[in-house]
C-alpha positions as CSV (number, residue, x, y, z in Angstrom):
1,X,188.0,198.7,51.1
2,X,185.7,198.5,54.0
3,X,182.1,199.8,53.9
4,X,181.5,203.1,55.6
5,X,178.5,201.6,57.3
6,X,177.6,198.2,58.7
7,X,174.3,198.4,56.9
8,X,175.5,196.9,53.6
9,X,173.1,194.7,51.6
10,X,173.3,192.8,48.3
11,X,170.0,191.9,46.6
12,X,169.7,189.2,43.9
13,X,166.6,188.1,42.0
14,X,164.9,189.1,38.8
15,X,164.0,187.9,35.4
16,X,160.4,188.8,36.1
17,X,158.7,191.5,38.0
18,X,157.4,188.9,40.4
19,X,160.9,188.2,41.6
20,X,162.2,191.8,41.4
21,X,159.6,194.0,42.9
22,X,159.4,192.3,46.3
23,X,163.2,192.8,46.6
24,X,162.9,196.4,45.6
25,X,160.2,196.8,48.3
26,X,162.5,195.5,51.0
27,X,165.4,197.7,49.8
28,X,163.2,200.8,49.9
29,X,162.1,200.0,53.4
30,X,165.6,199.5,54.6
31,X,166.5,202.9,53.2
32,X,163.6,204.4,55.1
33,X,164.8,202.9,58.3
34,X,168.5,203.3,57.7
35,X,169.2,206.1,55.2
36,X,172.9,205.5,55.4
37,X,172.5,201.9,54.1
38,X,174.5,200.8,51.1
39,X,172.5,198.6,48.7
40,X,173.6,196.8,45.6
41,X,171.4,194.8,43.2
42,X,172.9,192.0,41.2
43,X,171.0,190.6,38.2
44,X,171.1,189.3,34.7
45,X,171.8,191.4,31.5
46,X,168.9,192.3,29.3
47,X,166.3,191.4,31.9
48,X,163.8,193.6,33.7
49,X,166.1,194.3,36.6
50,X,168.8,196.0,34.4
51,X,166.3,198.7,33.5
52,X,164.1,199.0,36.5
53,X,166.6,198.9,39.4
54,X,168.5,202.1,38.3
55,X,165.1,203.8,37.9
56,X,164.5,203.1,41.6
57,X,167.9,204.8,42.5
58,X,169.8,201.6,43.4
59,X,173.2,200.5,42.1
60,X,173.2,197.5,39.7
61,X,175.7,195.0,38.6
62,X,175.1,192.3,36.0
63,X,176.4,188.7,35.8
64,X,176.4,186.3,32.9
65,X,173.6,183.8,33.8
66,X,170.4,182.5,32.4
67,X,168.0,179.8,33.4
68,X,168.1,176.2,32.3
69,X,165.3,175.6,29.7
70,X,162.9,172.7,30.4
71,X,162.7,172.2,26.7
72,X,165.5,170.9,24.5
73,X,167.6,174.0,23.7
74,X,171.0,174.8,22.3
75,X,171.3,177.5,25.0
76,X,171.4,174.7,27.6
77,X,174.8,173.6,26.3
78,X,176.2,176.9,27.6
79,X,174.5,176.5,31.0
80,X,177.5,174.8,32.8
81,X,179.9,177.5,31.5
82,X,177.5,180.3,32.5
83,X,177.1,178.8,36.0
84,X,180.9,178.7,36.5
85,X,181.4,182.2,35.1
86,X,178.5,183.7,37.2
87,X,179.9,182.0,40.3
88,X,183.3,183.7,39.8
89,X,181.7,187.0,39.0
90,X,179.5,186.7,42.1
91,X,182.5,186.0,44.3
92,X,184.2,189.1,42.9
93,X,181.2,191.4,43.3
94,X,180.6,190.2,46.9
95,X,184.3,190.4,47.8
96,X,184.5,194.0,46.6
97,X,181.1,195.2,48.1
98,X,181.4,193.2,51.4
99,X,177.7,192.9,52.2
100,X,176.7,192.1,55.8
101,X,173.5,190.6,54.5
102,X,172.5,189.0,51.2
103,X,168.8,188.9,50.2
104,X,167.6,186.5,47.5
105,X,164.2,186.8,46.0
106,X,164.2,183.8,43.8
107,X,164.9,183.1,40.1
108,X,168.1,181.6,38.7
109,X,170.2,184.8,39.1
110,X,170.0,184.7,42.9
111,X,171.7,181.2,43.0
112,X,175.3,182.2,42.4
113,X,175.0,185.6,44.0
114,X,173.6,184.3,47.3
115,X,175.9,181.3,47.3
116,X,179.0,183.6,46.9
117,X,177.8,186.0,49.6
118,X,177.3,183.1,52.1
119,X,180.8,181.7,51.3
120,X,182.2,185.1,52.1
121,X,180.4,185.3,55.4
122,X,177.2,187.3,54.7
123,X,174.0,186.5,56.5
124,X,171.3,185.2,54.1
125,X,167.6,186.0,53.8
126,X,165.4,184.4,51.2
127,X,162.1,185.7,49.9
128,X,159.6,183.1,48.6
129,X,156.6,184.6,46.9
130,X,154.8,181.5,45.6
131,X,153.0,178.7,47.3
132,X,155.3,176.2,45.6
133,X,158.9,177.4,46.2
134,X,161.2,177.8,43.3
135,X,164.1,175.4,42.8
136,X,166.7,178.1,43.5
137,X,165.3,178.9,47.0
138,X,165.0,175.2,47.8
139,X,168.7,174.7,46.9
140,X,169.7,177.8,48.9
141,X,167.8,176.7,52.1
142,X,170.9,175.4,53.8
143,X,172.7,178.8,53.3
144,X,169.7,180.8,54.7
145,X,169.4,182.3,58.1
146,X,165.7,183.2,57.5
147,X,163.2,182.3,54.7
148,X,160.2,184.7,54.5
149,X,157.3,183.0,52.8
150,X,153.9,184.3,51.5
151,X,151.8,181.2,51.8
152,X,151.3,178.7,54.6
153,X,151.4,175.9,52.0
154,X,155.1,176.7,51.3
155,X,156.2,175.2,54.6
156,X,156.0,171.6,53.5
157,X,158.5,172.1,50.8
158,X,161.3,173.3,53.1
159,X,163.2,171.0,55.5
160,X,164.0,173.4,58.4
161,X,160.8,175.0,59.6
162,X,162.7,177.0,62.2
163,X,164.0,179.3,59.4
164,X,160.5,180.0,58.1
165,X,158.6,183.3,58.7
166,X,155.1,183.8,57.3
167,X,155.6,187.5,56.5
168,X,153.7,187.9,53.2
169,X,154.8,189.4,49.9
170,X,156.5,192.8,50.2
171,X,154.8,195.7,48.4
172,X,156.6,198.7,46.9
173,X,156.3,201.7,49.2
174,X,155.3,204.0,46.4
175,X,152.3,201.9,45.4
176,X,149.1,203.7,46.1
177,X,145.8,204.8,44.6
178,X,145.3,208.3,43.4
179,X,142.3,210.3,42.0
180,X,140.6,208.1,39.4
181,X,139.6,211.0,37.2
182,X,143.1,212.4,37.1
183,X,144.6,209.0,36.4
184,X,142.3,208.5,33.5
185,X,143.1,211.9,32.1
186,X,146.8,211.0,32.2
187,X,146.1,207.9,30.1
188,X,144.0,209.9,27.7
189,X,140.8,208.1,28.7
190,X,137.3,209.3,29.3
191,X,136.2,209.8,32.9
192,X,132.7,208.7,32.0
193,X,133.4,205.2,30.7
194,X,134.5,202.0,32.5
195,X,138.2,201.0,32.4
196,X,139.6,197.5,32.3
197,X,143.2,197.0,33.2
198,X,145.0,194.0,31.6
199,X,148.3,192.9,33.0
200,X,149.8,189.6,32.0
201,X,153.0,189.9,34.0
202,X,156.2,191.7,33.0
203,X,156.8,189.2,30.2
204,X,153.2,189.2,28.9
205,X,150.7,186.4,28.6
206,X,150.0,185.1,25.1
207,X,146.6,183.6,25.8
208,X,145.4,186.7,27.6
209,X,146.6,188.9,24.8
210,X,144.8,186.8,22.2
211,X,141.6,186.9,24.2
212,X,141.7,190.7,24.5
213,X,142.4,191.0,20.7
214,X,139.5,188.7,19.9
215,X,137.1,190.6,22.1
216,X,138.3,194.1,21.6
217,X,135.6,195.3,19.2
218,X,132.9,193.9,21.5
219,X,134.5,195.6,24.6
220,X,134.9,199.0,22.9
221,X,131.3,198.9,21.5
222,X,130.1,198.3,25.0
223,X,131.8,201.5,26.2
224,X,134.6,199.7,28.0
225,X,138.1,201.4,27.8
226,X,141.3,199.3,28.1
227,X,144.7,199.8,29.5
228,X,146.6,196.9,28.1
229,X,150.1,195.7,29.1
230,X,151.1,193.2,26.4
231,X,154.6,192.4,27.6
232,X,157.7,193.4,25.6
233,X,157.6,190.2,23.6
234,X,154.1,190.7,22.3
235,X,154.0,194.5,21.8
236,X,154.9,194.6,18.1
237,X,152.2,192.0,17.4
238,X,149.4,193.9,19.2
239,X,150.4,197.6,19.1
240,X,148.3,198.1,15.9
241,X,145.1,197.6,18.0
242,X,145.6,201.0,19.6
243,X,142.5,203.1,19.7
244,X,141.3,206.2,21.6
245,X,139.7,203.8,24.0
246,X,142.5,201.2,24.0
247,X,145.9,202.2,25.4
248,X,148.6,199.6,24.7
249,X,152.0,199.4,26.4
250,X,154.8,196.8,26.4
251,X,155.3,197.5,30.1
252,X,153.7,199.9,32.5
253,X,156.2,201.6,34.7
254,X,153.7,203.6,36.9
255,X,151.4,200.8,38.1
256,X,149.9,203.1,40.7
257,X,148.5,205.3,37.9
258,X,147.2,202.2,36.0
259,X,145.6,200.7,39.1
260,X,144.0,204.1,40.0
261,X,142.4,204.5,36.5
262,X,140.9,201.0,36.5
263,X,137.5,199.8,37.5
264,X,138.5,196.2,37.4
265,X,141.8,194.3,36.8
266,X,142.3,191.1,34.7
267,X,145.7,189.5,35.3
268,X,147.7,186.4,35.9
269,X,147.6,185.2,39.5
270,X,151.2,185.6,40.3
271,X,152.0,186.2,44.0
272,X,153.1,189.8,43.4
273,X,150.0,190.8,41.4
274,X,147.8,189.2,44.1
275,X,149.7,191.1,46.8
276,X,149.3,194.4,45.0
277,X,145.6,194.0,44.2
278,X,144.9,192.8,47.7
279,X,146.8,195.8,49.2
280,X,144.8,198.2,47.0
281,X,141.5,196.4,47.4
282,X,140.7,196.1,43.7
283,X,138.1,193.9,42.1
284,X,139.9,191.4,39.9
285,X,139.6,188.5,37.5
286,X,142.5,186.2,37.7
287,X,143.6,183.9,34.9
288,X,146.2,181.5,36.2
289,X,149.1,180.6,34.0
290,X,149.1,176.9,33.2
291,X,152.9,176.9,32.6
292,X,154.1,177.2,36.2
293,X,155.5,174.7,38.7
294,X,152.9,172.7,40.7
295,X,150.1,174.8,39.1
296,X,150.7,177.3,42.0
297,X,149.0,180.2,40.2
298,X,145.8,178.2,39.9
299,X,146.0,177.4,43.7
300,X,146.5,181.1,44.4
301,X,143.5,182.1,42.4
302,X,141.3,179.3,43.7
303,X,141.9,180.3,47.3
304,X,140.7,183.8,46.4
305,X,137.7,182.5,44.5
306,X,136.6,180.2,47.4
307,X,136.9,183.2,49.7
308,X,134.6,185.2,47.3
309,X,137.5,187.7,46.9
310,X,138.1,187.5,43.1
311,X,136.7,186.0,39.9
312,X,138.6,183.1,38.3
313,X,138.9,182.1,34.6
314,X,141.0,179.0,33.8
315,X,143.3,179.6,30.9
316,X,141.6,176.8,28.8
317,X,138.3,178.6,29.2
318,X,139.4,182.1,28.2
319,X,137.9,182.0,24.8
320,X,134.4,181.4,26.1
321,X,134.4,183.2,29.4
322,X,136.5,186.3,28.9
323,X,133.8,188.7,27.6
324,X,130.9,187.5,29.7
325,X,132.9,187.5,33.0
326,X,134.5,190.9,32.3
327,X,131.3,192.5,31.1
328,X,129.3,191.3,34.0
329,X,131.8,192.4,36.7
330,X,132.7,195.8,35.2
331,X,129.1,197.0,35.3
332,X,128.2,195.3,38.6
333,X,129.3,197.7,41.3
334,X,127.6,195.7,44.1
335,X,129.7,192.7,43.1
336,X,132.8,194.8,42.9
337,X,132.3,196.1,46.5
338,X,132.0,192.5,47.7
339,X,135.3,191.5,46.0
340,X,137.1,194.6,47.2
341,X,136.1,194.0,50.8
342,X,137.0,190.3,50.7
343,X,140.3,190.6,48.9
344,X,141.6,193.2,51.3
345,X,141.7,190.6,54.0
346,X,144.5,188.8,52.1
347,X,146.8,191.9,52.3
348,X,149.9,191.9,54.4
349,X,151.0,195.6,54.2
350,X,153.7,195.1,56.8
351,X,155.7,192.5,54.9
352,X,158.4,194.7,53.6
353,X,158.9,196.3,57.1
354,X,159.1,192.9,58.8
355,X,161.7,191.6,56.4
356,X,163.7,194.9,56.4
357,X,163.8,194.7,60.2
358,X,165.3,191.2,60.0
359,X,167.9,192.3,57.5
360,X,168.9,195.3,59.6
361,X,169.1,193.0,62.7
362,X,171.4,190.6,60.9
363,X,173.6,193.5,59.7
364,X,174.1,194.6,63.3
365,X,175.4,191.2,64.4
366,X,179.2,191.3,64.6
């Protein structure tokens, strides 16, 4: 069955919010520009995309795929079978949907989906959020018509520079700041006390959670309130720390409300978090994950620190530096204003529109 419109797009990518939300941002922008567009997201079962994509109003299909563990794991024995099955599933999904354009935003799930779409004749756009590109996007480079990157440093890891566009990391169109007092009321927090927002990524961050727990009594006694996203994996472990000044969530759906309520943010320095904080001009303390390829989160945060646009705590120093750095910044409004001004220069608010325009242009090519 043929699509009713030439504006048909399949999106693949997920596993974490860092791979999912940029894709959602581009899809939202496409719908703004072409309301008749047909959009399908393909992802893995039991991952963030399975819950979040339908909440954004997009159709979702799952395939049987998981990443290859870098550690010895029994699940790795199933990887070849999963890869074969996911490739067949991806061919069937793409054959039925007939997308003009396939958009991959990284992570293992985008591999078979984007490969299958290209085999069936779709144009391919890749989104690379990190300074060090993921293995899936590097493997898919030959299939891509365009690769939209966030960092200049990414260029050296791709072979064909003519495909690269320095567009920035797309931001969801509904991300915005609202009235701080109202946002705090919605979280059940006082309007008169400072608020620290803790976000360790959609999966959570063990070292950050531990540092928060160890310093919680000191933070609360210093009249600091906390909105704490633990991650689904850690929620049961830390939910007992809930308090009238400490609001704990496995995952925060309405990040606009959380950002609006906060005086400062403490977070991992993934590309999506940096893009959101830069766009909203928020004072931040970044704690790079040490468990990422080429240490790219540290490089991301270091660039901001050098530009006097954010504070930086290395993961290994969290125990000693967490409280003094947070406590100093949250009560230092002069320092906050400096960080807010400087981090805003890193924002690329047009990224989603630029990529959506490319996708639409490719869809119109017969």
